[in-house]
N, C-alpha and C positions, 0 to 999 in steps of 0.2 A: 332688606337688612336682615334678617333673621338668619337668610342663606348664607350671606359675607360672614357673616359672625361664626356660622359653622364651620364655612371654609377654612377660617381663619384658625379656629378650634384644632380640626383634623390635620392642619398642615403643622401646627404645633406637635399634636400628638407623634408624628411622623419623626421631625426631629428629635423627639425625646427618645423615639425608639433605634436610632443610629448610635452606634458602638465604636468608637473610635481604632485605629490601628493599634495601637498600643493594649487596647485592652481586650482586644481578640483573643488573646490566651487566656485569660481569666473566664471563658466562656464555659460553662458547664457542659458535659458529655449530655447531660438528657435535654439540652435545647437542640439538639439536632436528633434524625430519626434514627441513626444509628448512636444508641447511646456510650458506645465504646470510645467516639471520635475525641480526639486530645488535639488541640491544637498547640502544638511545640515551639512556636515563632510566630512572631508579627512584627512588621518595622515597615517605617515608610522608606522609600527608595525615591531620591530626588531624581529628576528629568536626567535622560542621559542620551549621549550623540549615539548614532551606531557605527558599527566599523566591518569593514567588508573582510571576506572568507578566505582564509588560506587553507587550501585542499591539501598542501604536503602536509601539515600538520592533521591531517585525519579530522576525526570527529571534534576535537581541541579546537580546529580551526574553523569551524562554522561562522558563517557571519552573524553579526548580533544586532537587529533591528535597532533604532530608536526608539526608546521608550520614556514614555512619559511618566510624569511623577507619581506613584503607585504605591499601594501597602502590598506587600510580600508575605503571604503566608507560607509555613510547612506543618502539618501535620499526619495522622496518622490513625488508622482503625483494627479494629479485630486483633490485637496482639495475642499471639498465640503460639505453642510449642508445636510442631507439627512431625509430622513423618522423619525419622532418622535422626531425630535431634536435631532439626531445623530450625529455626526461628523466623515467623512470620506477621507480616501486618500488610495491609493496604495503606500505602505512604503516599499521598496526595501534595500538589506544588499548583498554589493560586495568587494570582494578582490581580486587585482591586484597584484602578484608577482612579485619581484624586478625581478629573473631570470624567465621570461615568454617564455612558450613553444609553444605559437604562436596560443593557444587553448582556447575555450569557456565551460563553464561547468554549466548548468542549474543544481540547486538542487529545487527537488520537493518537496512539504508541505506534511502533514501531520495530519490525523484527522479531523478537520473543517477548518482548517489553521487559520488564524488570530494570526499569531506569525514570525514574522520577517525573524527568521530561522538565522544562526548560517554563514552559505555560508563557511564554511569548503570544502566542495562537498563530500558527502556520497557518498560513490563507491558502497553501495548494497552488503550485503552478506561476504564483508572482512572489517578489523576494522584495519587492520596495515596501510594502506596509507590514506590519502584522497585526493581530485582532486586538493585543492592547494599544497599540498605537493610534489604532480606531476609536478606542473608549471603550471596547468590551471588558467585564470582568473575565478571566482566562483560569481554566483550572486541566491541569494534566496529571497525571497519576503510576505507577508503576505495575498496576492491575495483579497486586497482592504477592509480588516476591520480588526480591530485591538479587541480581545477577552476581553482584559482589559477595552479597553474604550467604546466599544459597545457591551454594557453588562446590558441589563437592566432584573432586576430578575423576573420581570411580565412576561417579552416578551423572553420566552426561553434562559435568559442570555447570556453566549456567544455564542450561535446561534439568536443572536438579528437581526444581518443582516438579517434574510430572511424575514425581513418586507421592507426590501428598493431592491424596484426593480434592482435599479444600481448594488448596491452589490453583489444581486444573479448571476447577469450575469458578473460582474469582478470576482467571486468565480467561476463560470463556465467555462469561457473561455478569457473572455476580457483583467484581468489581465497579463496573461502569454504573451498572444500578446504584450501589452503594455511595458512590462518588457525587454522581449528579444530585442525588438528593442532598447530602450534605452541603454542595457548594452552592444551592438555591438556599439552601438554608442560613449560610454564612455570609450571602449576599443580603438578605433581608436583614440579619443582626447587622453587619455594618451598615448599609446604607438607609435603611430604616423601612424599605419595599421589597417586594421580591421583582425578578425580571422581568420587562414587559415582552421579549423574545428570545428565544435560547435556541442555539445554532452547535453542529459538531461538525466538527471537518477532520478527517485522517486521509492517509494514502499506506496500500499494502496491508499490513495487520492492522493500522488507522482504519483503512477504508473497510476491512471486514465490521470493525466496531463498529462504523458508521450503519452500514447496513443492518447487523445486531439491532441496533437503536432502533431505526423503524420497523422491524419487524417484534423484538420482544418487549420494547419499550416505545412503543408506539405514539405516548402521549408526551413524553420527554421533551422532545426539541419539537419547533414548527419548520428549520429550515435544515438538511444535511447534506454534506458534501462528501461523496466516498468516491476515491482517486485510487487506481488500480486496483481494486477490493479484492482481497481474497478472502471470498465469501466461502469457498468451496479448500480452502487450504488444509485443511486435512489430506484429500485427493489429489491436490496440486503437490502434494509433498511425497505423500506415501506412494502415491502412482505417478506423478510428474517426475518428480526431482529423481525416486529411483530408475523411472524408465530410460530419462537422459542418461544417468551415469551407469549405466547398464550396458547403454546401446554402445557408448563412447568406449567403455571398456573394453568390451569386444572389439571395436574398431584399432584401439591401441594394441592390443593383443597381436593382431592380425599386423599391424605395423614394426613389432617387435619393440613397443614403447613401454617396456615395463623393466623394474628394477628385479636384483638377485632373489626376493620372496614373492615373485610373479605378481607384483601391484603394478595396473597398468597407471600408466600417467596420460590424465583426461588431457592436460593441457597442448601435449604434442600432436595431437589426433589432426588437430587445424591451425595453420598458423595464422598471421594477422594479413596476409597474400591471399590463404586459402579462403578465408571468410568473404574478405574482398571480392574472389571471383563468384561466390554465391551471392552477393548483395546483388551485384553487377549481372546476373542471370536472371535477379527477380525485376529488375527493373528494363533490361531488354523485352521480358516477357510482357511487363506487366504498366512501366510508365506512361504510355499514352493510353490509359484507359481512360481518363480524366479526360482528355483532352488538351493535356500539356505534356508535354516531353520534358520535366521540368525536375526531374530527382526525386519526385515524391511519387507514391503510389494513393493515391486516393479512393482508386475503387478497388481496396483491397478484396471487396466478396468477390469482384470479378475475376481476381487473380488467382485463378486454381492448381490443382497441383499437377495437369498434365500441360498448362502452358508453361509452368516453368520447371519441370521435368523436361520439356524438350530443349529449352534453351541449358540447364545443366549437361546433357546428353553432349551437346556442342562443346561445353568444356571440359570433357571428361577427357584421360589420357589416352592416347593414342599409342603412345610408348611409355618412355620413362617418364616420373614422374619429377616436375619443377614447378615454377611458380606462377607457369601461366596455363596449367590444366589443373585437373583434381581425378583423382583416383577412382577406379569403379567404386570401392570398398567407402571411402569419403561420400560419394553420393546417394548411395544405398543408406549409409549410417545418417544423413540428414534428413532424407526422405522420413525415412524411420522417425526421426525426432519432431518432424512436420507433423508425422499421421496422429502422433499422440500414442499414450499410454495404452497398451490392449495385453489380454491374458494370452492363456495359449491358445484359446480359440478364436481367439481372432476379435474377441469382444472390446469394443472400448471401455477404459476404464476411468479415463480425464478426457478432455475435450482436445482436439486437433487444434493447431495452431494457423495462425492469418500469415500469408508470404508478405514480406515485408522486406524494404532493405536495411532495416536495421540493426542485423544479424553481423555486420561488419562494413570495412572500406573506412577510407582515411576522414578524418574530422572535415579537415580544410577550415576555414575561417580565421579566426585568430590562433588556434591551436598551432604549436609545432608542424614544420611539415611532415615528419616522421611518424606525429603523433594517429592513434587509431581509435577508431570507436570502440570503446570496451563495455558499457555496460550490458553487452548480451552474451559474451563470453564470459564475463566473469561469473557468472552466475553459473552457467550451464557446464564450462570444462576449466575456467581459471586462467590468468595470462601466461601465454606461450615462455616468456622467460622470465618468469617467478619460480619459487620452489614447485616441486611436484604435487599436483592434486591440492592446489590453493581457491579451490571454487567454493561458492557459498554454499551449491550444492551438497559438498562434499564435506562443510564443515558446521555452519549454523542447521541448514536443511538436515542433514543426517543425524545429530544430536538430535532435534527435533521429532524426526520419524519414529526413533525408537523409545522416547520418551511422552511426548504428551499427545502425540497421535496414534497409538497404540494402547493398547487396553489387554493384559497388563503390561506396563512398560518394561522396557528390556535394559540393563544396566548397559552403558557403551562408555569405556575409558575415552578420555579425551587424548591421549598420549597412545605413539605407536603404531599409528595408521587406523586405531579403531574405527574412528566415524566412517573413512571408507568402505573398511571391510564390513560392517554392519550394512552399509547400502548394499554392497554386491550380494550378501547372503540373502536378502530380502526374496521372499519368493511371492510373485506378483496373485498366484494364482491361491496359494495357502494363505497368504497375511494379510489380503485384501479384509478378510471377515473380521481383523482387529479392531476396525472403526466401529462396527457393532457390536463387540463383544462387551460384556459386563461382566465383573465379578463381583465377591463379596468385599475386596477391600477397594474396588473402583466400581460401583454400579450404576454409573452412570455411564453410558458408551460414549465415545470419541464424536458419534453421529449428534448425538444430542445433546451436549454442553457446546461444540465447538463451532458447528454449521453456523451459516447465518444466510442460508440459500432459501428460506420459504418462499412462496411466491404468493404467501397471503398478507397483501400490505392494508387492508378492507380499514383496521383502527387509523391506521398511518393516517389515511384517506379522510377517515371521517374527521379525524382530528385538523383535516387542511394542512397536513403537513407537506413537504417540497422535498423531491430527492432529484439531485442531479448528481449523476457516477460521470468519471472522467477518465478513460482508459487508452494506453498507449499499445497500438497494432503491434509495435513489435516489443512489447514486453516478455521478457525470457520467463517469468516466473507463475505469472497466472492467466491464462489464456484468454486474450479479448473474446474470441469466439464462445468461451465458457460465458463470458457476459451477455454476452449477445442471445444467446441460447434461454438463460434466466429473464432477458428482458422481454424476452417474446413471449415466453411461459406468462408473466406479469400481465402484458396484455392480452392477452389469451383469457387469464383470470377476470378481466375487467372490460368482457364483451370485446375483445381485439382491439383497445385504444387507451394506455394508461397515461399517455402524455398531459393528462391535465395534471398529475401529481410527480411522476417520473419523467428523468430525461437521460439519454445516453449519449455522451459525446467520445468520440472517437480522436486519437490523435497519431496521424499517420508517420511512423520512422520513428516516435519515442519509445525508449526503455522503460523501464520500470519506475514508476513515479515521475521521473524526467529524465532528459539525457538522448542521445542519438542523433541522429540525424533528421531534424524533426523542429517543428514550432510549437516549442513546450513551454514558453512562456505567456501565460494566460489570467486571466483573472475569473474564473469559475463562479469565485464566493462573491463577486459583487452584483453576479449573473443570478445567483441565489435566493441572495436578498433582496433584491429587484422583483423576482417571481415572489418571494413569501410574502412581502410587503406591501408592494404596487402592485401584483397581479399581471405583473410583466414578463410571462413564459418566455424563455429563452429558445428560439430560433435558430440563435448562432452564435460564436463566441469568436471574437477574432484575436488568433493567436499570433506571436511573433518568437522568430526563429533567434535563440541566444548566438554570443561571440564564436563559442566553438562547432559551429555548423560551415557546411560549406558555403550558405548564405545567410550571412549574419544582417540582420533588419528586417527580412523575409516576413510577409503575413501572410496569413491564410485564415478563412473562415472554419473554424471546428461546428460541424454540421449538426443537430438534432439527427440521430440516427430514428430510420435508416438512409435519410438524405447525407449527400457525398456533397462533398465541394467539386465543381465542374467549371472546365474555363470556357470564359463565355466566347473566345475565338477573338479575341482581340482585347486590347489594353496589356499594360505591362506585368506580366509573369511573375513581379516580384510584389507584387500589391493586390491584397485579399478582395480588394474593390472589383478586380477582375476575375471573380471565381464567384459563381452561385452555387445554392444548396439546393440541390435534387436529385 
């Protein structure tokens, strides 16, 4: 009787501790770990139906998932005046569902961040649901800078924050710490209790943030999903993007593809048909290594440069260039790109790349018959028939290289082709040191504040945390070989086996985060939750090919590395059940 009375009393206290949505704006900053926190707005939103996306509208046409009734919160912390008269703050967006499942979900950012995010809870790899719709309290944030506000066209435009030391640190790691603590405190204020489980999920920059959490803040999250993680983003940018750009620039000049100012046209170095020839050479060399000639290279580790080089040699022009062959200079350039960035001594600066078919070729499926796979070329060189030098490497990449990933940062105007020129001016022998450089104005090196490549996950392991990593084999910006190397080093640090708390899944054919001739639709988050909460370690994740692939509806198992999907020798080649992980 006394126990029942106590439980009823405790339940009453919990109810009294709850704060209605509309009253959250009255929460004083002293209620949060960061006393500068301001809840700017809080309103209840009715449940709403989802709507499909419209890619023709760009980011504004992104799909909106079905949303439950929830409290939507906007706020900020650390308001301050920074370098060059810029105003900075860490802004956050939070959604608290009326029917809460007792869990917390942190949605990682993307690109250079600077956008507060929609806080739906992107689950990565599957678009049917969002974390909010599953009952999670969700937060997103801008990592301490605003691309629209902190935007000086003479100082790298949307990367202006690279000239402010605190903004660099907020982007690198500090904002994720601050927002996680705030979100958990706000959850407790609103619901009257702390979350029972906490998850982080992100891709690209968000994947870097995910890995950062397991290393720098290992007790904050129980389960972490890192997709296409840019854990060595500074190296991938300063070395990888610069190397690719300079290799393609040399090729463009050999081809006579440059303007009156001698600026090379990277996008004219390979036509779509040319990249399709490279893709076919990879398939001819390696498609059957997994036991099935199905247009997919599951055994990408066995797809070596000598095998591919032989097939590239077979499509090298013996006479005049046409759509049926590649010039010797094109073959040399593609082999240099896949060999990875090197200094003048031939020493590797960033990882090499896995040979895979995802750099080109017709998409097929429900796409228009003339459509080509563009997810690889749009990063490296840009679209062939678009304005010159429209690649992501020569826009976002270039502005990031000279601001966020150099110490001290270098002013790069956004106009008049300056971003492209800045990449061509980088000297990999000289400028490599800028990753580790420190100055009085910027006392923390890029390596120290932005890398997320530590292999010491001992605290995360002791916390019983679980980390799932998913990476496309045809990712054009972060090499899966780099991720594999990191994973193998983590295993080495754990007596040769770290599979009790971290697992890696490769997606053959997939470009950056999604797309490409791949089975790029999967639910890795559900697998992570089952591992975290039910101790069901994922051996495989069944993935499906989308409508814009050559084989809509095809399924394949994504296998826990180092295992790969191998055809059993019989059965429907379109069905994952016909493949085994070994």
